[in-house]
KOLGU-7263 format. One record per atom (N, C-alpha, C): residue number from 1; residue in one letter; atom name; x, y, z. Coordinates in steps of 0.05 Angstrom, whole numbers. Last residue first. Layout:
REM KOLGU-7263
    n  res  atom      px      py      pz
  NUM    A    CA       X       Y       Z
...
REM end
This chain:
REM KOLGU-7263
    n  res  atom      px      py      pz
  272    I     N     110      15     182
  272    I    CA     120      25     157
  272    I     C     127      59     159
  271    K     N      74     -19     214
  271    K    CA     106     -20     213
  271    K     C     116      -9     188
  270    F     N      24     -16     229
  270    F    CA      27     -24     203
  270    F     C      58     -29     199
  269    I     N      21      18     276
  269    I    CA       9      -9     276
  269    I     C      18     -28     249
  268    N     N      56      69     254
  268    N    CA      58      50     279
  268    N     C      50      21     279
  267    R     N      21      82     217
  267    R    CA      54      78     209
  267    R     C      65      62     234
  266    I     N     -26      99     245
  266    I    CA     -23      77     225
  266    I     C       6      69     220
  265    Y     N     -11     133     281
  265    Y    CA     -23     114     291
  265    Y     C     -21      91     270
  264    G     N      10     178     246
  264    G    CA      33     163     257
  264    G     C      18     133     275
  263    L     N     -39     187     222
  263    L    CA     -16     179     208
  263    L     C       4     161     220
  262    S     N     -66     217     263
  262    S    CA     -77     186     255
  262    S     C     -52     169     229
  261    E     N     -30     252     279
  261    E    CA     -38     230     294
  261    E     C     -40     202     282
  260    L     N     -38     280     225
  260    L    CA      -9     276     233
  260    L     C      -8     256     246
  259    Y     N     -92     297     229
  259    Y    CA     -82     276     201
  259    Y     C     -55     262     212
  258    E     N     -93     329     277
  258    E    CA    -105     305     274
  258    E     C    -100     289     257
  257    R     N     -63     373     254
  257    R    CA     -55     358     274
  257    R     C     -67     326     280
  256    D     N     -98     392     223
  256    D    CA     -68     381     209
  256    D     C     -61     363     225
  255    S     N    -166     371     223
  255    S    CA    -136     389     231
  255    S     C    -115     377     221
  254    D     N    -198     340     223
  254    D    CA    -208     363     221
  254    D     C    -189     386     225
  253    L     N    -214     272     171
  253    L    CA    -210     297     197
  253    L     C    -207     324     200
  252    H     N    -227     250     132
  252    H    CA    -248     267     142
  252    H     C    -236     272     171
  251    E     N    -177     197     109
  251    E    CA    -189     218     104
  251    E     C    -204     231     130
  250    I     N    -116     171      77
  250    I    CA    -133     175     112
  250    I     C    -155     199      97
  249    I     N    -114     128      31
  249    I    CA    -116     154      37
  249    I     C    -126     156      63
  248    V     N     -69      87      -5
  248    V    CA     -93      84      18
  248    V     C     -90     116      27
  247    P     N     -54      65     -74
  247    P    CA     -59      84     -56
  247    P     C     -75      78     -31
  246    I     N     -28       0     -93
  246    I    CA     -56      15     -87
  246    I     C     -51      48     -72
  245    D     N      13     -32     -90
  245    D    CA      16      -5     -97
  245    D     C     -10      14     -98
  244    P     N       1     -86     -80
  244    P    CA      12     -71     -62
  244    P     C      24     -44     -70
  243    D     N     -58    -112     -90
  243    D    CA     -43     -97    -103
  243    D     C     -16     -80     -87
  242    T     N     -82    -150     -53
  242    T    CA     -92    -143     -85
  242    T     C     -72    -131     -99
  241    R     N     -48    -148      -9
  241    R    CA     -54    -181     -30
  241    R     C     -70    -175     -58
  240    D     N     -59    -108       7
  240    D    CA     -30    -110      -5
  240    D     C     -32    -133     -26
  239    I     N    -111    -109      23
  239    I    CA    -104     -87       0
  239    I     C     -73     -98     -10
  238    L     N    -104    -147      58
  238    L    CA    -126    -156      29
  238    L     C    -115    -130       9
  237    E     N     -76    -116     102
  237    E    CA     -65    -146      86
  237    E     C     -86    -147      58
  236    R     N    -110     -75     113
  236    R    CA     -79     -68     100
  236    R     C     -81    -100      85
  235    Y     N    -148     -98     136
  235    Y    CA    -155     -85     113
  235    Y     C    -131     -84      96
  234    K     N    -130    -120     180
  234    K    CA    -142    -140     163
  234    K     C    -143    -123     132
  233    K     N    -119     -77     205
  233    K    CA     -91     -95     195
  233    K     C    -103    -113     173
  232    L     N    -161     -57     216
  232    L    CA    -143     -43     201
  232    L     C    -124     -61     189
  231    N     N    -219     -81     242
  231    N    CA    -191     -97     246
  231    N     C    -177     -82     216
  230    L     N    -259     -40     276
  230    L    CA    -247     -47     252
  230    L     C    -226     -58     256
  229    G     N    -282       3     318
  229    G    CA    -282     -31     323
  229    G     C    -270     -38     296
  228    G     N    -242      70     325
  228    G    CA    -265      46     320
  228    G     C    -265      21     326
  227    Q     N    -200      91     332
  227    Q    CA    -218      98     354
  227    Q     C    -241      80     339
  226    G     N    -166      74     286
  226    G    CA    -158      63     311
  226    G     C    -181      71     334
  225    C     N    -172     126     257
  225    C    CA    -163     110     256
  225    C     C    -156     101     280
  224    A     N    -231     166     272
  224    A    CA    -203     166     261
  224    A     C    -195     134     266
  223    T     N    -297     143     248
  223    T    CA    -277     153     264
  223    T     C    -254     153     251
  222    E     N    -372     146     242
  222    E    CA    -338     155     238
  222    E     C    -323     158     251
  221    E     N    -418     102     275
  221    E    CA    -400     136     275
  221    E     C    -373     133     262
  220    L     N    -480      82     282
  220    L    CA    -453      78     272
  220    L     C    -431     104     266
  219    Q     N    -531      69     316
  219    Q    CA    -518      95     302
  219    Q     C    -488      80     303
  218    L     N    -602      52     323
  218    L    CA    -571      45     321
  218    L     C    -552      71     308
  217    I     N    -625      63     388
  217    I    CA    -627      66     358
  217    I     C    -603      64     348
  216    F     N    -596      52     432
  216    F    CA    -621      38     428
  216    F     C    -635      46     397
  215    E     N    -523      52     435
  215    E    CA    -544      72     443
  215    E     C    -568      49     429
  214    Q     N    -460      53     430
  214    Q    CA    -481      34     457
  214    Q     C    -505      53     458
  213    K     N    -439      52     364
  213    K    CA    -439      66     393
  213    K     C    -467      46     408
  212    L     N    -391      22     331
  212    L    CA    -423      16     335
  212    L     C    -421      30     371
  211    L     N    -343      62     293
  211    L    CA    -354      54     318
  211    L     C    -379      50     314
  210    V     N    -295      53     240
  210    V    CA    -326      58     246
  210    V     C    -330      46     278
  209    D     N    -240      92     205
  209    D    CA    -259      70     221
  209    D     C    -284      71     230
  208    K     N    -198      96     149
  208    K    CA    -214     109     176
  208    K     C    -224      94     188
  207    L     N    -177     110      78
  207    L    CA    -176      85     104
  207    L     C    -191     108     134
  206    H     N    -196      94      13
  206    H    CA    -200     105      37
  206    H     C    -195      94      66
  205    C     N    -162      75     -41
  205    C    CA    -177      58     -24
  205    C     C    -176      82      -2
  204    S     N    -158      60    -119
  204    S    CA    -154      73     -94
  204    S     C    -169      65     -71
  203    K     N    -177      19    -150
  203    K    CA    -155      35    -159
  203    K     C    -141      56    -140
  202    I     N    -201     -46    -161
  202    I    CA    -197     -26    -148
  202    I     C    -173      -9    -152
  201    H     N    -216     -93    -192
  201    H    CA    -217     -62    -210
  201    H     C    -214     -41    -187
  200    A     N    -197    -130    -165
  200    A    CA    -182    -129    -195
  200    A     C    -186     -99    -211
  199    G     N    -226    -135    -123
  199    G    CA    -198    -132    -122
  199    G     C    -192    -121    -152
  198    L     N    -287    -141    -123
  198    L    CA    -276    -126    -141
  198    L     C    -246    -114    -131
  197    M     N    -292    -199     -96
  197    M    CA    -308    -189    -118
  197    M     C    -306    -166    -139
  196    E     N    -250    -196     -52
  196    E    CA    -259    -215     -78
  196    E     C    -274    -214    -103
  195    F     N    -260    -152     -28
  195    F    CA    -234    -152     -44
  195    F     C    -236    -170     -67
  194    C     N    -314    -159      -8
  194    C    CA    -308    -143     -30
  194    C     C    -284    -139     -47
  193    K     N    -300    -210      24
  193    K    CA    -319    -210       4
  193    K     C    -321    -193     -18
  192    E     N    -262    -182      61
  192    E    CA    -258    -211      38
  192    E     C    -280    -207      18
  191    M     N    -302    -158      88
  191    M    CA    -280    -138      70
  191    M     C    -268    -161      49
  190    F     N    -340    -189     114
  190    F    CA    -346    -173      88
  190    F     C    -329    -149      75
  189    E     N    -307    -212     144
  189    E    CA    -312    -230     125
  189    E     C    -329    -211     104
  188    E     N    -298    -169     173
  188    E    CA    -276    -186     162
  188    E     C    -282    -201     143
  187    H     N    -347    -154     199
  187    H    CA    -329    -136     179
  187    H     C    -310    -154     165
  186    R     N    -389    -178     231
  186    R    CA    -373    -193     212
  186    R     C    -352    -178     197
  185    F     N    -401    -124     257
  185    F    CA    -389    -151     275
  185    F     C    -374    -166     250
  184    Y     N    -419     -97     215
  184    Y    CA    -398     -83     234
  184    Y     C    -386    -108     249
  183    R     N    -457    -124     180
  183    R    CA    -434    -118     171
  183    R     C    -413    -111     190
  182    Q     N    -492    -131     224
  182    Q    CA    -478    -154     212
  182    Q     C    -459    -147     198
  181    P     N    -505     -77     236
  181    P    CA    -495     -95     257
  181    P     C    -477    -116     246
  180    S     N    -495     -39     179
  180    S    CA    -511     -52     193
  180    S     C    -499     -69     219
  179    T     N    -461     -10     149
  179    T    CA    -492       1     153
  179    T     C    -502     -12     172
  178    I     N    -410       2     120
  178    I    CA    -410     -11     141
  178    I     C    -439      -1     160
  177    W     N    -390      30      73
  177    W    CA    -407       6      68
  177    W     C    -417     -10     100
  176    N     N    -356      60      81
  176    N    CA    -376      76      77
  176    N     C    -401      54      78
  175    F     N    -314      22      90
  175    F    CA    -322      39     120
  175    F     C    -350      57     115
  174    I     N    -285      13      44
  174    I    CA    -305      -5      57
  174    I     C    -314       2      79
  173    D     N    -278      44     -11
  173    D    CA    -286      55      15
  173    D     C    -301      34      33
  172    M     N    -248      40     -71
  172    M    CA    -259      28     -48
  172    M     C    -262      47     -18
  171    H     N    -268      55    -127
  171    H    CA    -253      76    -106
  171    H     C    -269      57     -84
  170    V     N    -254      17    -191
  170    V    CA    -273      16    -169
  170    V     C    -247      38    -148
  169    A     N    -272      40    -264
  169    A    CA    -261      26    -240
  169    A     C    -269      28    -211
  168    F     N    -271      48    -330
  168    F    CA    -293      53    -304
  168    F     C    -281      37    -279
  167    Q     N    -247      45    -383
  167    Q    CA    -238      64    -359
  167    Q     C    -256      64    -337
  166    E     N    -286      13    -405
  166    E    CA    -257       1    -391
  166    E     C    -246      24    -375
  165    R     N    -348       7    -389
  165    R    CA    -328      20    -402
  165    R     C    -298      12    -388
  164    D     N    -399     -10    -362
  164    D    CA    -387     -26    -391
  164    D     C    -366      -7    -406
  163    V     N    -445       0    -339
  163    V    CA    -433      21    -345
  163    V     C    -416      12    -374
  162    D     N    -457     -55    -321
  162    D    CA    -484     -44    -336
  162    D     C    -465     -12    -356
  161    E     N    -411     -77    -299
  161    E    CA    -426     -90    -323
  161    E     C    -443     -72    -339
  160    L     N    -411     -38    -256
  160    L    CA    -382     -40    -276
  160    L     C    -395     -52    -297
  159    L     N    -458     -52    -234
  159    L    CA    -453     -24    -240
  159    L     C    -427     -21    -265
  158    R     N    -446    -111    -217
  158    R    CA    -471    -102    -229
  158    R     C    -466     -71    -241
  157    R     N    -408     -92    -175
  157    R    CA    -400    -110    -194
  157    R     C    -422    -106    -222
  156    Y     N    -438     -63    -136
  156    Y    CA    -415     -42    -156
  156    Y     C    -411     -65    -174
  155    E     N    -480    -102    -119
  155    E    CA    -485     -75    -132
  155    E     C    -466     -63    -149
  154    E     N    -437    -133     -91
  154    E    CA    -453    -144    -115
  154    E     C    -460    -122    -135
  153    P     N    -416    -104     -54
  153    P    CA    -402    -109     -80
  153    P     C    -416    -119     -97
  152    G     N    -461     -45     -45
  152    G    CA    -448     -68     -35
  152    G     C    -434     -75     -57
  151    M     N    -494       1     -61
  151    M    CA    -498     -12     -38
  151    M     C    -475     -37     -25
  150    P     N    -473      48    -111
  150    P    CA    -483      20    -102
  150    P     C    -479       8     -69
  149    Y     N    -526      81     -91
  149    Y    CA    -521      64    -105
  149    Y     C    -489      75    -111
  148    M     N    -534     111     -26
  148    M    CA    -538     109     -53
  148    M     C    -523      85     -63
  147    W     N    -515     110      33
  147    W    CA    -547     116      24
  147    W     C    -543     126      -5
  146    P     N    -463     105      39
  146    P    CA    -482      93      61
  146    P     C    -508      92      46
  145    M     N    -416      97     -20
  145    M    CA    -432     112      -1
  145    M     C    -457      97      16
  144    P     N    -357      87     -52
  144    P    CA    -383      76     -48
  144    P     C    -395      90     -22
  143    E     N    -338     121    -103
  143    E    CA    -333     119     -80
  143    E     C    -363     103     -65
  142    I     N    -323     108    -172
  142    I    CA    -349     118    -152
  142    I     C    -336     104    -130
  141    T     N    -281     134    -218
  141    T    CA    -290     115    -199
  141    T     C    -314     122    -185
  140    Y     N    -245     131    -284
  140    Y    CA    -261     146    -272
  140    Y     C    -279     122    -247
  139    F     N    -172     132    -293
  139    F    CA    -199     118    -291
  139    F     C    -220     133    -272
  138    T     N    -117     146    -336
  138    T    CA    -132     144    -307
  138    T     C    -160     128    -308
  137    N     N    -105     156    -389
  137    N    CA     -74     140    -366
  137    N     C     -91     145    -336
  136    Q     N    -141     155    -422
  136    Q    CA    -127     136    -431
  136    Q     C    -104     130    -403
  135    P     N    -210     184    -430
  135    P    CA    -186     177    -420
  135    P     C    -169     160    -418
  134    K     N    -250     209    -462
  134    K    CA    -236     190    -470
  134    K     C    -205     182    -456
  133    V     N    -294     245    -446
  133    V    CA    -271     257    -439
  133    V     C    -245     231    -452
  132    D     N    -345     224    -459
  132    D    CA    -338     245    -475
  132    D     C    -303     257    -469
  131    D     N    -346     173    -442
  131    D    CA    -342     173    -465
  131    D     C    -334     205    -479
  130    I     N    -346     189    -387
  130    I    CA    -320     174    -396
  130    I     C    -322     179    -427
  129    I     N    -396     212    -384
  129    I    CA    -370     231    -373
  129    I     C    -347     216    -382
  128    E     N    -428     174    -403
  128    E    CA    -426     203    -419
  128    E     C    -400     216    -408
  127    Q     N    -420     139    -364
  127    Q    CA    -414     133    -391
  127    Q     C    -413     156    -402
  126    I     N    -436     166    -314
  126    I    CA    -417     155    -323
  126    I     C    -414     149    -347
  125    S     N    -496     174    -337
  125    S    CA    -478     193    -330
  125    S     C    -449     186    -327
  124    K     N    -520     117    -345
  124    K    CA    -519     144    -361
  124    K     C    -497     159    -354
  123    V     N    -519     110    -285
  123    V    CA    -505      90    -308
  123    V     C    -497     109    -338
  122    M     N    -552     136    -268
  122    M    CA    -529     136    -253
  122    M     C    -506     126    -273
  121    D     N    -602     131    -298
  121    D    CA    -591     164    -289
  121    D     C    -563     160    -282
  120    R     N    -608      79    -269
  120    R    CA    -608      90    -300
  120    R     C    -594     113    -306
  119    W     N    -616      89    -225
  119    W    CA    -596      73    -229
  119    W     C    -588      73    -259
  118    T     N    -664     121    -218
  118    T    CA    -638     134    -210
  118    T     C    -616     114    -219
  117    E     N    -702      84    -239
  117    E    CA    -688     111    -262
  117    E     C    -673     118    -244
  116    E     N    -699      48    -194
  116    E    CA    -692      35    -225
  116    E     C    -686      67    -240
  115    T     N    -681      78    -141
  115    T    CA    -704      72    -159
  115    T     C    -686      63    -184
  114    F     N    -663     109     -93
  114    F    CA    -663      76     -92
  114    F     C    -685      71    -113
  113    N     N    -659     164     -79
  113    N    CA    -626     152     -89
  113    N     C    -643     122    -104
  112    E     N    -707     178     -65
  112    E    CA    -715     171     -86
  112    E     C    -684     163    -101
  111    R     N    -696     178      -6
  111    R    CA    -716     159     -17
  111    R     C    -712     149     -44
  110    Y     N    -639     203       8
  110    Y    CA    -664     211       0
  110    Y     C    -672     179      -8
  109    P     N    -572     225      33
  109    P    CA    -596     206      39
  109    P     C    -623     219      30
  108    G     N    -530     266      -5
  108    G    CA    -546     262      12
  108    G     C    -567     234      16
  107    D     N    -488     292     -35
  107    D    CA    -484     265     -26
  107    D     C    -502     260      -9
  106    W     N    -516     346     -47
  106    W    CA    -499     328     -70
  106    W     C    -495     300     -63
  105    R     N    -580     362     -24
  105    R    CA    -556     357     -16
  105    R     C    -543     332     -36
  104    E     N    -632     350     -51
  104    E    CA    -616     378     -55
  104    E     C    -589     379     -41
  103    G     N    -635     289     -93
  103    G    CA    -643     313     -69
  103    G     C    -625     338     -73
  102    K     N    -612     244    -107
  102    K    CA    -636     256    -117
  102    K     C    -652     272    -103
  101    S     N    -541     235    -118
  101    S    CA    -560     239     -97
  101    S     C    -588     252    -120
  100    G     N    -484     199    -137
  100    G    CA    -502     220    -141
  100    G     C    -524     213    -122
   99    S     N    -436     172    -133
   99    S    CA    -458     163    -157
   99    S     C    -475     191    -158
   98    V     N    -383     204    -118
   98    V    CA    -401     192    -111
   98    V     C    -421     191    -139
   97    N     N    -311     206    -154
   97    N    CA    -337     218    -146
   97    N     C    -350     198    -132
   96    G     N    -245     211    -172
   96    G    CA    -264     200    -154
   96    G     C    -285     213    -155
   95    C     N    -199     192    -215
   95    C    CA    -217     209    -212
   95    C     C    -240     204    -197
   94    C     N    -138     152    -207
   94    C    CA    -158     155    -204
   94    C     C    -176     182    -208
   93    C     N     -78     161    -207
   93    C    CA    -100     130    -206
   93    C     C    -125     135    -205
   92    A     N     -58     206    -261
   92    A    CA     -74     201    -230
   92    A     C     -80     174    -233
   91    G     N     -39     225    -306
   91    G    CA     -31     205    -300
   91    G     C     -42     200    -270
   90    L     N     -51     282    -312
   90    L    CA     -29     280    -290
   90    L     C     -23     255    -286
   89    A     N     -87     277    -350
   89    A    CA     -60     293    -352
   89    A     C     -43     285    -334
   88    D     N    -126     252    -316
   88    D    CA    -120     241    -344
   88    D     C     -85     253    -350
   87    A     N    -139     291    -281
   87    A    CA    -135     263    -275
   87    A     C    -120     251    -296
   86    L     N    -162     331    -315
   86    L    CA    -141     340    -306
   86    L     C    -129     311    -301
   85    R     N    -200     301    -336
   85    R    CA    -189     308    -353
   85    R     C    -160     313    -345
   84    L     N    -236     292    -293
   84    L    CA    -231     274    -300
   84    L     C    -206     276    -323
   83    Q     N    -245     353    -284
   83    Q    CA    -230     333    -262
   83    Q     C    -223     311    -277
   82    G     N    -284     359    -327
   82    G    CA    -254     376    -325
   82    G     C    -240     357    -302
   81    R     N    -320     327    -324
   81    R    CA    -306     320    -345
   81    R     C    -280     334    -344
   80    C     N    -340     335    -269
   80    C    CA    -338     310    -274
   80    C     C    -315     311    -298
   79    R     N    -359     399    -285
   79    R    CA    -335     388    -269
   79    R     C    -324     358    -272
   78    E     N    -398     384    -324
   78    E    CA    -372     395    -337
   78    E     C    -355     395    -314
   77    L     N    -435     356    -282
   77    L    CA    -426     339    -304
   77    L     C    -400     355    -316
   76    A     N    -441     398    -252
   76    A    CA    -433     374    -246
   76    A     C    -417     359    -262
   75    K     N    -473     433    -284
   75    K    CA    -446     446    -279
   75    K     C    -439     417    -266
   74    K     N    -514     397    -298
   74    K    CA    -499     411    -322
   74    K     C    -477     420    -311
   73    R     N    -547     398    -241
   73    R    CA    -527     371    -259
   73    R     C    -517     381    -286
   72    V     N    -559     450    -239
   72    V    CA    -532     433    -218
   72    V     C    -525     413    -232
   71    E     N    -591     454    -276
   71    E    CA    -576     471    -278
   71    E     C    -549     459    -256
   70    R     N    -636     421    -262
   70    R    CA    -619     415    -287
   70    R     C    -590     423    -285
   69    D     N    -641     382    -207
   69    D    CA    -640     407    -214
   69    D     C    -627     408    -238
   68    P     N    -626     332    -192
   68    P    CA    -650     334    -202
   68    P     C    -652     363    -215
   67    A     N    -565     302    -201
   67    A    CA    -573     321    -191
   67    A     C    -607     329    -205
   66    I     N    -523     273    -221
   66    I    CA    -550     260    -223
   66    I     C    -574     282    -213
   65    P     N    -470     286    -210
   65    P    CA    -482     293    -231
   65    P     C    -507     278    -241
   64    N     N    -450     332    -159
   64    N    CA    -477     309    -165
   64    N     C    -486     305    -193
   63    C     N    -380     317    -134
   63    C    CA    -406     337    -144
   63    C     C    -428     314    -145
   62    W     N    -324     299    -133
   62    W    CA    -342     306    -119
   62    W     C    -362     322    -114
   61    A     N    -272     295    -162
   61    A    CA    -294     310    -169
   61    A     C    -312     314    -153
   60    G     N    -207     292    -143
   60    G    CA    -238     290    -138
   60    G     C    -245     300    -147
   59    V     N    -158     248    -164
   59    V    CA    -166     279    -170
   59    V     C    -197     275    -163
   58    E     N    -113     209    -127
   58    E    CA    -137     216    -136
   58    E     C    -142     244    -146
   57    A     N     -56     199    -126
   57    A    CA     -79     169    -123
   57    A     C    -101     183    -132
   56    I     N       4     204    -151
   56    I    CA     -24     220    -144
   56    I     C     -39     201    -149
   55    I     N      56     191    -113
   55    I    CA      34     178    -131
   55    I     C      13     197    -124
   54    L     N     123     218    -111
   54    L    CA      92     216     -93
   54    L     C      73     214    -114
   53    R     N     176     233    -117
   53    R    CA     165     212    -126
   53    R     C     139     204    -109
   52    Q     N     193     295    -116
   52    Q    CA     187     271     -83
   52    Q     C     184     240     -95
   51    A     N     180     301    -166
   51    A    CA     209     309    -157
   51    A     C     205     288    -126
   50    K     N     123     297    -170
   50    K    CA     146     277    -184
   50    K     C     171     279    -176
   49    A     N     105     338    -137
   49    A    CA      97     310    -133
   49    A     C     117     301    -149
   48    A     N     124     377    -166
   48    A    CA     135     381    -143
   48    A     C     126     347    -136
   47    Q     N      95     374    -222
   47    Q    CA     131     370    -213
   47    Q     C     139     362    -191
   46    A     N      50     386    -208
   46    A    CA      49     361    -214
   46    A     C      87     355    -210
   45    Y     N      54     437    -177
   45    Y    CA      44     413    -166
   45    Y     C      47     389    -181
   44    A     N      59     459    -232
   44    A    CA      83     457    -203
   44    A     C      80     442    -191
   43    E     N      18     454    -264
   43    E    CA      45     437    -271
   43    E     C      60     442    -246
   42    I     N     -25     484    -233
   42    I    CA     -28     457    -238
   42    I     C       3     436    -246
   41    L     N      -1     533    -243
   41    L    CA       3     523    -215
   41    L     C      -2     495    -218
   40    S     N      -2     537    -297
   40    S    CA      26     538    -283
   40    S     C      25     529    -259
   39    D     N     -58     539    -307
   39    D    CA     -37     515    -317
   39    D     C     -13     513    -301
   38    P     N    -101     560    -249
   38    P    CA     -75     569    -282
   38    P     C     -62     544    -280
   37    A     N    -152     514    -233
   37    A    CA    -129     530    -228
   37    A     C    -116     536    -259
   36    E     N    -196     484    -260
   36    E    CA    -195     514    -260
   36    E     C    -178     524    -255
   35    Y     N    -179     427    -235
   35    Y    CA    -179     436    -269
   35    Y     C    -185     464    -268
   34    D     N    -156     441    -165
   34    D    CA    -174     433    -187
   34    D     C    -168     443    -216
   33    V     N    -108     417    -121
   33    V    CA    -119     441    -139
   33    V     C    -137     427    -162
   32    P     N     -81     370    -100
   32    P    CA     -94     400     -82
   32    P     C    -104     420     -98
   31    F     N     -90     309    -108
   31    F    CA     -85     335    -126
   31    F     C     -92     354    -105
   30    N     N     -67     266     -57
   30    N    CA     -92     272     -66
   30    N     C     -80     301     -83
   29    V     N     -10     221     -55
   29    V    CA     -29     251     -53
   29    V     C     -49     250     -66
   28    A     N      36     174     -29
   28    A    CA      14     184     -41
   28    A     C       1     205     -40
   27    Q     N      76     167      13
   27    Q    CA      79     156     -16
   27    Q     C      61     169     -40
   26    C     N      93     198      83
   26    C    CA      70     190      56
   26    C     C      81     182      31
   25    G     N     122     216     115
   25    G    CA     126     189     110
   25    G     C     104     176      82
   24    I     N     137     265     125
   24    I    CA     119     247     143
   24    I     C     111     227     137
   23    K     N     161     273      71
   23    K    CA     176     281     109
   23    K     C     164     266     120
   22    K     N     128     280      38
   22    K    CA     153     254      37
   22    K     C     165     253      61
   21    M     N      98     325      52
   21    M    CA      79     297      45
   21    M     C     113     278      53
   20    N     N     131     363      43
   20    N    CA     129     358      72
   20    N     C     120     331      71
   19    E     N     150     364      -6
   19    E    CA     173     360      11
   19    E     C     161     351      36
   18    A     N     104     382     -31
   18    A    CA     112     353     -29
   18    A     C     133     341     -11
   17    W     N      97     434       2
   17    W    CA      77     414       3
   17    W     C      87     384     -10
   16    E     N     140     456     -22
   16    E    CA     131     457       3
   16    E     C     116     428      13
   15    E     N     126     462     -75
   15    E    CA     152     445     -69
   15    E     C     147     439     -39
   14    P     N      79     493     -78
   14    P    CA      78     470     -80
   14    P     C     102     447     -70
   13    T     N      76     528     -15
   13    T    CA      88     529     -42
   13    T     C      89     503     -48
   12    R     N      63     532      39
   12    R    CA      61     559      24
   12    R     C      59     556      -5
   11    H     N      15     494      76
   11    H    CA      37     498      56
   11    H     C      33     520      38
   10    E     N     -26     450     120
   10    E    CA      -9     470     117
   10    E     C      11     472      97
    9    L     N     -53     391      85
    9    L    CA     -33     403     101
    9    L     C     -27     431      99
    8    P     N     -80     369      39
    8    P    CA     -59     373      27
    8    P     C     -33     384      63
    7    S     N    -120     317      59
    7    S    CA    -111     340      67
    7    S     C     -77     350      55
    6    S     N    -117     257      50
    6    S    CA    -137     274      37
    6    S     C    -131     306      40
    5    L     N     -49     228      51
    5    L    CA     -71     244      64
    5    L     C     -90     255      46
    4    G     N     -26     156      48
    4    G    CA     -28     189      44
    4    G     C     -50     204      51
    3    L     N      11      95      25
    3    L    CA       2     117      42
    3    L     C       3     147      34
    2    K     N       3      43      -8
    2    K    CA      22      74     -12
    2    K     C       4      92       6
    1    M     N      14     -19       4
    1    M    CA      -2      -4       1
    1    M     C      21      23       1
REM end
């Protein structure tokens, strides 16, 4: 695995960004500017990463390409194409996004997320994005979410088949799929199943943890690494068994200090 952070941490120049990432033990990075940045800035970050031999793991689209509002959807599709072109120019491992929601919040839970029409809209949007850009050096990927398609490895396999594009692949976030007590308590078996069904298509992974809270109404909380109940060593074992060069990105923390603490914890338990 190639470890990295979703945050660029505080920095003043592209060179300082890359040097800092290398110094703290990262081998992979998320690209810190988007396609609308000046070409000179994009090039400076790309060259800084290259100089430090950092893998560009992800270029994030993070928008709603199936939004019910026409203008929101149009802008989201434009962003997806722009970010995928950027990822392709950089040779990034993937351009990541969610499948999309049928409500106001771009990544939100709505009943309408789970209809056959939504499935068709999702498939069509992915096909159109890939067909418009025609990437050669990267992949468009969908990150699993707790309340939108695909809801498990079986649905992701179906999605790969329905999209039917060579440059469509998997962004693996096991933690977003821990949505029930069964998956929580049997998460090692669930991890095995996910990597068995999808491993050949995985281009990048997220890393965090999940805690089942002791409340009478089911509450599953995303936590920093080591503060939940999942076997992260098992996750690492499955990633390395699949491909030791897959980037693994620690995400969703609130400060540079928290990112550095989580990175330190992972490097300690993984002995890297």
